[in-house]
C-alpha positions as CSV (number, residue, x, y, z in Angstrom):
1,M,-16.6,7.6,-6.7
2,N,-18.8,7.7,-3.7
3,F,-19.9,4.2,-2.7
4,A,-22.1,5.4,0.2
5,R,-24.4,7.4,-2.1
6,P,-26.3,4.6,-3.7
7,F,-27.2,2.9,-0.5
8,H,-30.3,4.9,0.3
9,K,-32.9,3.6,2.8
10,G,-34.6,1.6,0.0
11,S,-31.6,-0.5,-0.8
12,F,-32.4,-4.2,-0.3
13,I,-28.8,-5.2,0.7
14,T,-28.5,-2.3,3.2
15,L,-32.0,-3.1,4.7
16,L,-31.1,-6.8,4.9
17,F,-27.9,-6.0,6.8
18,V,-29.6,-3.5,9.1
19,F,-32.4,-5.9,9.7
20,I,-30.1,-8.7,10.8
21,T,-28.1,-6.3,13.0
22,L,-31.3,-5.1,14.7
23,L,-32.6,-8.6,15.1
24,S,-29.5,-9.8,16.7
25,A,-29.3,-6.7,19.0
26,S,-33.0,-7.1,20.1
27,S,-32.7,-10.8,20.7
28,A,-29.6,-10.4,22.8
29,S,-31.1,-7.5,24.9
30,G,-34.5,-9.2,25.2
31,E,-33.3,-12.3,26.9
32,N,-33.6,-12.5,30.7
33,T,-31.2,-15.3,31.1
34,A,-27.8,-15.8,32.8
35,A,-24.8,-13.8,31.5
36,P,-23.0,-16.8,30.0
37,R,-26.0,-17.6,27.8
38,Q,-26.2,-14.0,26.6
39,E,-22.5,-14.0,25.9
40,Q,-22.8,-17.2,23.9
41,S,-25.9,-15.9,22.1
42,G,-23.9,-12.7,21.2
43,Q,-21.1,-14.8,19.8
44,T,-23.5,-16.8,17.7
45,D,-25.1,-13.7,16.4
46,R,-21.7,-12.3,15.5
47,K,-20.8,-15.5,13.7
48,E,-24.0,-15.2,11.7
49,L,-23.4,-11.6,10.9
50,I,-19.9,-12.4,9.6
51,Y,-21.3,-15.3,7.6
52,T,-23.9,-13.0,6.1
53,L,-21.3,-10.3,5.3
54,H,-19.0,-12.9,3.5
55,H,-21.6,-15.0,1.7
56,A,-24.6,-12.6,1.1
57,V,-23.8,-8.9,1.5
58,I,-20.5,-8.7,-0.5
59,P,-21.7,-10.8,-3.4
60,G,-25.1,-9.2,-3.2
61,I,-23.6,-5.8,-3.7
62,L,-21.1,-7.0,-6.3
63,F,-23.8,-8.6,-8.4
64,S,-26.3,-5.8,-8.0
65,D,-26.7,-2.7,-10.2
66,K,-24.2,-1.0,-7.9
67,G,-21.5,-3.6,-8.4
68,A,-19.5,-1.5,-10.9
69,M,-19.5,1.4,-8.4
70,F,-18.6,-0.9,-5.5
71,F,-15.8,-2.5,-7.5
72,G,-14.5,0.9,-8.7
73,D,-14.4,2.3,-5.2
74,L,-12.4,-0.7,-3.9
75,T,-10.0,-0.6,-6.9
76,S,-9.4,3.1,-6.4
77,G,-8.7,2.7,-2.7
78,N,-11.9,4.3,-1.6
79,N,-12.6,1.7,1.1
80,A,-14.2,4.0,3.8
81,P,-17.8,3.6,2.6
82,F,-17.4,-0.2,2.7
83,H,-15.8,-0.1,6.1
84,Q,-18.7,2.0,7.4
85,I,-21.2,-0.6,6.2
86,V,-19.2,-3.3,8.0
87,E,-18.6,-1.2,11.2
88,G,-22.3,-0.9,11.9
89,P,-23.0,-4.5,12.8
90,L,-19.4,-5.9,13.3
91,G,-17.5,-2.9,14.9
92,K,-14.6,-0.8,13.9
93,D,-12.0,-3.4,14.9
94,Y,-13.4,-5.9,12.4
95,A,-13.8,-3.4,9.6
96,S,-10.3,-2.0,10.1
97,G,-8.9,-5.5,10.3
98,M,-9.9,-6.3,6.7
99,K,-7.1,-5.9,4.2
100,I,-8.2,-4.8,0.8
101,I,-5.8,-5.1,-2.0
102,P,-6.7,-4.0,-5.6
103,E,-4.6,-5.6,-8.4
104,H,-4.7,-5.0,-12.2
105,Y,-3.7,-7.6,-14.7
106,P,-3.8,-7.5,-18.6
107,D,-7.1,-9.5,-18.9
108,F,-8.8,-8.8,-15.5
109,D,-8.8,-6.8,-12.3
110,I,-9.2,-8.2,-8.8
111,V,-9.8,-6.9,-5.4
112,L,-8.4,-9.3,-2.7
113,I,-10.0,-9.1,0.8
114,S,-8.4,-10.7,3.7
115,F,-10.6,-11.0,6.7
116,P,-9.6,-10.6,10.4
117,V,-8.8,-13.7,12.4
118,P,-10.0,-15.8,14.0
119,V,-11.8,-17.3,11.1
120,E,-14.2,-20.1,11.7
121,E,-15.8,-22.6,9.3
122,P,-17.3,-21.7,6.9
123,H,-16.2,-18.0,7.1
124,N,-13.9,-16.7,4.4
125,V,-10.2,-16.4,5.1
126,H,-9.8,-14.4,1.8
127,A,-12.1,-13.4,-1.0
128,A,-11.5,-12.1,-4.5
129,L,-13.8,-9.8,-6.4
130,V,-13.0,-10.3,-10.0
131,K,-13.9,-8.2,-13.1
132,K,-13.1,-9.9,-16.4
133,N,-14.6,-8.7,-19.7
134,G,-17.2,-6.6,-17.8
135,T,-18.4,-9.6,-15.8
136,F,-18.0,-10.0,-12.1
137,R,-17.0,-13.1,-10.1
138,Y,-16.8,-13.7,-6.4
139,I,-14.2,-16.4,-5.4
140,T,-13.6,-17.3,-1.8
141,L,-11.2,-19.2,0.3
142,E,-13.3,-20.6,3.1
143,K,-12.2,-22.1,6.4
144,G,-12.9,-25.8,6.5
145,N,-12.6,-28.9,8.7
146,D,-10.0,-31.5,8.1
147,V,-12.4,-34.4,8.4
148,G,-10.2,-36.9,6.6
149,N,-7.0,-35.8,8.4
150,L,-5.5,-34.9,5.0
151,G,-4.2,-31.5,6.0
152,T,-7.2,-29.6,4.7
153,K,-7.3,-26.0,6.0
154,T,-9.7,-24.3,3.5
155,F,-11.9,-24.8,0.5
156,M,-11.8,-22.7,-2.7
157,C,-15.3,-21.8,-3.6
158,E,-17.3,-19.3,-5.8
159,W,-20.7,-17.6,-5.4
160,S,-22.5,-16.8,-8.7
161,A,-24.8,-13.9,-9.5
162,D,-27.8,-16.2,-8.9
163,H,-26.4,-17.1,-5.5
164,N,-25.3,-20.6,-6.3
165,H,-22.3,-21.9,-4.4
166,K,-19.6,-23.9,-6.2
167,N,-17.0,-25.8,-4.2
168,Y,-13.7,-26.3,-6.1
169,G,-12.3,-28.6,-3.3
170,A,-10.1,-28.8,-0.3
171,R,-6.9,-26.8,-0.1
172,K,-4.0,-27.3,2.3
173,Y,-3.2,-23.6,2.6
174,D,-4.8,-20.5,4.1
175,D,-2.2,-17.8,3.3
176,L,-2.9,-14.9,0.9
177,E,0.1,-15.6,-1.4
178,S,-1.0,-19.2,-2.1
179,F,-4.6,-18.0,-2.7
180,R,-3.4,-15.3,-5.1
181,K,-1.2,-17.7,-7.0
182,E,-3.9,-20.3,-7.5
183,L,-6.5,-17.6,-8.2
184,L,-4.3,-16.1,-11.0
185,D,-3.8,-19.5,-12.6
186,F,-7.5,-20.3,-12.2
187,L,-8.5,-17.0,-13.9
188,K,-6.2,-17.5,-16.8
189,K,-8.0,-20.7,-17.9
């Protein structure tokens, strides 16, 4: 399957991502301020782009009419088109630093994505694209603060097709194996 094919110039998700990229590039180049401020602005723009990728672009594609094709590409190992989308605004290092692992189970299929470090709150450490009974879900493990000094490292969350965010609570892990184990138990309910 060719994932790049459906993302023609009229695609809302692609236009959104390109717009954000161009906006951040123009604001960084348009400033006539000292270098440290430009560098800080660039880091802020990059954080916003990563947030947008994790919390809007990926679920936006998954829950669009191209979701089945996107999921099919990732489960078949055709990651290059997705990497190309990510490379544009975030660079080749970020795109190639993502680990994409498709897994098949009797009742559902998942694609696990581990994102490059460093991960900052509320960026995703890991995400799971899930297909169960023809329905998609987007479940995330998001970096979080340990405000209560309880050992919190992350929060398990989910984005719905109507872009509602559910928070399933604090977690004391951030590794992929712990996320996978909890995810599998969660999906079997």
